[in-house]
C-alpha positions as CSV (number, residue, x, y, z in Angstrom):
1,M,91.9,182.7,41.2
2,T,91.9,178.9,41.2
3,W,88.6,177.4,42.2
4,S,88.5,174.7,44.9
5,T,88.0,171.1,43.7
6,F,84.7,169.3,44.2
7,P,85.4,167.1,47.2
8,Y,83.2,164.1,46.2
9,P,84.2,162.9,42.7
10,D,82.1,159.9,41.6
11,D,82.0,157.8,38.5
12,A,78.2,157.9,38.6
13,F,78.4,161.7,37.8
14,E,80.6,161.1,34.7
15,Y,78.1,161.3,31.8
16,S,79.0,160.7,28.2
17,R,77.2,162.9,25.6
18,A,74.8,160.1,25.0
19,T,74.1,159.2,28.6
20,L,73.7,162.9,29.5
21,K,71.0,163.3,26.8
22,K,69.1,160.3,28.3
23,A,69.4,161.7,31.8
24,W,68.8,165.3,30.9
25,A,65.1,165.5,31.8
26,R,65.8,164.1,35.3
27,L,68.9,166.2,35.9
28,H,67.2,169.4,34.7
29,A,63.8,169.0,36.2
30,G,64.6,171.9,38.4
31,D,65.8,174.5,35.9
32,A,63.8,173.6,32.7
33,E,67.0,174.1,30.7
34,P,66.7,172.6,27.2
35,F,69.4,170.1,25.9
36,P,72.1,172.2,24.1
37,E,72.4,172.0,20.4
38,Q,76.2,172.6,20.4
39,A,78.4,169.6,21.2
40,A,80.9,171.9,23.0
41,L,78.1,173.1,25.3
42,V,77.1,169.5,26.0
43,D,80.7,169.0,27.2
44,A,80.5,172.0,29.4
45,W,77.4,170.5,31.0
46,R,79.2,167.2,31.4
47,D,81.8,169.1,33.4
48,F,79.1,170.7,35.5
49,H,77.4,167.5,36.4
50,A,80.7,165.8,37.3
51,G,81.6,168.7,39.6
52,R,84.2,170.4,37.5
53,F,82.6,173.7,38.0
54,E,85.5,175.9,37.0
55,A,85.9,174.0,33.7
56,A,82.2,174.2,33.1
57,A,82.1,178.0,33.6
58,Q,85.2,178.6,31.4
59,H,83.9,176.4,28.6
60,G,80.5,178.1,28.8
61,L,81.9,181.6,28.6
62,K,84.0,180.7,25.5
63,H,80.7,180.3,23.7
64,G,79.3,183.7,24.5
65,L,75.6,184.2,25.3
66,D,74.7,180.6,24.5
67,G,77.1,179.4,27.2
68,Y,76.1,181.9,29.8
69,T,73.6,179.6,31.5
70,V,76.0,176.7,32.1
71,A,78.6,179.3,33.3
72,A,76.0,180.9,35.6
73,K,74.9,177.7,37.1
74,A,78.4,176.4,37.6
75,T,79.6,179.6,39.1
76,C,76.6,180.0,41.5
77,I,76.7,176.4,42.7
78,Y,80.5,176.6,43.3
79,A,80.3,180.0,45.0
80,N,77.4,178.9,47.2
81,Y,78.9,175.6,48.4
82,L,82.6,175.6,47.9
83,E,84.0,179.1,47.9
84,K,85.1,179.9,51.4
85,N,86.5,183.4,50.9
86,K,83.7,185.9,51.4
87,A,85.0,188.6,49.0
88,R,85.6,186.1,46.2
89,K,82.2,184.6,46.7
90,Q,80.5,188.0,46.4
91,A,82.6,188.8,43.3
92,L,81.5,185.6,41.6
93,F,77.8,186.4,42.3
94,D,78.3,189.9,41.0
95,A,79.8,188.6,37.8
96,V,76.9,186.3,37.2
97,A,74.4,189.0,37.8
98,A,76.1,191.3,35.3
99,R,76.3,188.6,32.6
100,C,72.6,187.7,33.2
101,L,71.6,191.3,32.5
102,E,73.5,191.1,29.2
103,Q,71.8,187.8,28.5
104,Q,68.4,189.2,29.3
105,G,69.0,192.0,26.7
106,S,69.9,189.6,23.9
107,Q,67.8,186.6,24.9
108,P,64.7,188.1,26.5
109,D,62.8,184.8,26.2
110,N,65.4,182.8,28.1
111,P,64.0,182.1,31.6
112,N,67.4,181.1,33.1
113,G,68.8,184.5,32.3
114,Y,66.3,185.8,34.8
115,Y,66.5,182.9,37.3
116,W,70.3,183.0,37.7
117,Y,70.2,186.8,37.9
118,A,67.7,186.5,40.8
119,Y,69.7,183.7,42.4
120,A,73.0,185.6,42.2
121,L,71.3,188.7,43.6
122,G,69.7,186.7,46.4
123,R,73.0,185.1,47.5
124,R,74.8,188.4,47.2
125,A,72.1,190.0,49.4
126,Q,72.8,187.5,52.1
127,A,75.8,189.7,53.0
128,L,73.1,192.3,54.0
129,S,70.2,191.9,56.3
130,V,66.8,191.0,54.7
131,L,65.5,194.4,55.7
132,A,68.5,196.2,54.1
133,A,68.0,194.2,50.9
134,L,64.3,195.1,50.8
135,T,64.9,198.8,51.4
136,Q,67.6,199.0,48.8
137,G,65.2,197.5,46.2
138,I,67.2,194.3,45.8
139,G,64.2,192.2,47.0
140,S,61.9,193.6,44.3
141,R,64.5,192.9,41.6
142,I,64.9,189.3,42.9
143,R,61.1,188.8,42.8
144,Q,60.7,190.3,39.4
145,G,63.4,188.1,38.0
146,L,61.9,185.0,39.4
147,E,58.4,185.9,38.3
148,T,59.7,186.6,34.8
149,A,61.4,183.2,34.8
150,L,58.1,181.5,35.7
151,R,56.1,183.5,33.2
152,L,58.5,182.2,30.5
153,A,58.8,178.7,32.0
154,P,55.9,177.8,34.3
155,A,57.5,174.4,35.0
156,H,60.7,176.0,36.4
157,A,60.7,174.2,39.8
158,D,63.8,176.1,41.0
159,A,62.2,179.4,40.5
160,H,59.2,178.2,42.6
161,I,61.7,177.2,45.3
162,A,63.3,180.6,45.2
163,L,60.0,182.5,45.4
164,G,59.0,180.3,48.3
165,V,62.2,181.4,50.1
166,Y,61.5,185.1,49.2
167,H,58.0,185.1,50.6
168,A,59.1,183.2,53.8
169,E,62.0,185.6,54.5
170,V,60.0,188.7,54.0
171,V,57.1,187.5,56.2
172,S,59.6,186.3,58.8
173,K,61.4,189.6,58.9
174,V,58.7,192.2,58.7
175,G,55.6,190.3,59.8
176,G,52.5,189.1,57.8
177,V,50.7,192.4,57.6
178,V,53.6,194.6,56.5
179,A,54.8,191.8,54.2
180,G,51.5,191.7,52.4
181,L,50.7,195.4,52.2
182,T,54.2,196.6,51.3
183,Y,55.9,193.7,49.5
184,G,53.1,191.5,48.4
185,A,54.5,188.6,50.3
186,S,52.6,186.0,52.3
187,R,53.0,182.7,54.1
188,S,50.4,181.1,51.9
189,A,52.3,182.1,48.8
190,S,55.5,180.7,50.2
191,M,53.9,177.3,50.9
192,R,52.2,177.3,47.5
193,H,55.4,177.8,45.7
194,F,57.2,175.0,47.6
195,D,54.3,172.6,47.0
196,E,54.4,173.4,43.3
197,A,58.2,172.9,43.2
198,L,57.9,169.5,44.7
199,A,55.0,168.6,42.4
200,L,57.3,169.4,39.5
201,N,60.5,167.9,40.9
202,P,59.7,165.6,43.8
203,D,63.2,164.3,44.1
204,S,64.7,167.8,44.6
205,A,66.8,167.7,47.8
206,I,67.1,171.5,47.8
207,A,63.3,171.9,47.5
208,H,62.9,169.8,50.7
209,V,65.7,171.7,52.6
210,E,64.4,175.2,51.7
211,Y,60.8,174.2,52.4
212,A,62.0,173.0,55.8
213,N,63.8,176.2,56.5
214,A,60.8,178.2,55.5
215,I,58.6,176.3,57.9
216,A,61.1,176.8,60.6
217,M,61.2,180.5,60.0
218,L,57.4,180.9,59.8
219,D,56.1,178.4,62.3
220,G,58.9,178.1,64.8
221,R,58.7,175.1,67.2
222,K,55.2,174.2,65.9
223,G,56.7,173.4,62.5
224,L,59.8,171.5,63.9
225,E,58.4,168.0,63.2
226,R,57.4,168.7,59.6
227,A,60.7,170.6,58.9
228,T,62.7,167.7,60.3
229,A,60.8,165.2,58.1
230,L,61.5,167.2,55.0
231,C,65.2,167.3,55.8
232,R,65.3,163.6,56.5
233,K,63.6,162.9,53.1
234,A,66.2,165.1,51.4
235,A,69.1,163.4,53.2
236,A,67.9,160.0,52.1
237,L,67.8,160.8,48.4
238,R,70.4,159.4,46.0
239,P,72.4,162.1,44.1
240,H,72.6,161.9,40.3
241,D,75.3,164.6,39.9
242,A,77.7,166.8,41.9
243,M,75.1,169.6,42.6
244,E,72.6,167.1,44.0
245,R,75.4,165.6,46.2
246,L,76.0,169.1,47.7
247,D,72.3,169.7,48.2
248,I,72.0,166.4,50.0
249,D,75.0,167.1,52.2
250,L,73.3,170.4,53.1
251,A,70.2,168.4,54.3
252,R,72.4,166.2,56.4
253,Q,74.1,169.2,57.9
254,E,70.7,170.7,58.8
255,L,69.8,167.5,60.6
256,D,73.1,167.5,62.6
257,D,72.7,171.1,63.7
């Protein structure tokens, strides 16, 4: 299967090894991923940031467990934004989840082995209803993965975003009382995780978009003004790599809908 090409190539997203190292903290404020020690993995990340997602995934997988994180991120972002075929999208998420379980067994202290597992499960679960995902135990595995990622890396802003989404979706689906008693989910926890994500990574477009969606789910029309403001802020951000460009496009689409 040939992956679709990133539709917005930009010279600004083409980092050399040296410039990527300088920009690393900004680019990875969301996932708390350390700068790789192997030059070949630096090149895989350069492909990722430029939007060459298939090349990034392939290069990462060539290096075994050490390359699983770049492969997982490249695959998940590609599948989420650019893969149009539903069956292929689901197969990509399944493959990431399986590799992440392997990674967890060999690298139990690697937070992104748990984060990308939860991310892949969450996107895969979107083919189901929220209630079906909860009753099948998928929700608990997602939450456990995200909480483990945060235990290992408390500054993992993206895990905070995902937990904010988790709490919001559960409360929205089953109501506050059942959400709290049965699943340990609450509106206050959702808001707290989003606030923490933005404190850690204030220029994250996806944090603003997901926060806006959570407010819309939980507050309805009462939250419309705040949700719109969050999306407008995201849409006005300047992307620093291909993933950020896709996140910002999502914000613009939310505003147009």
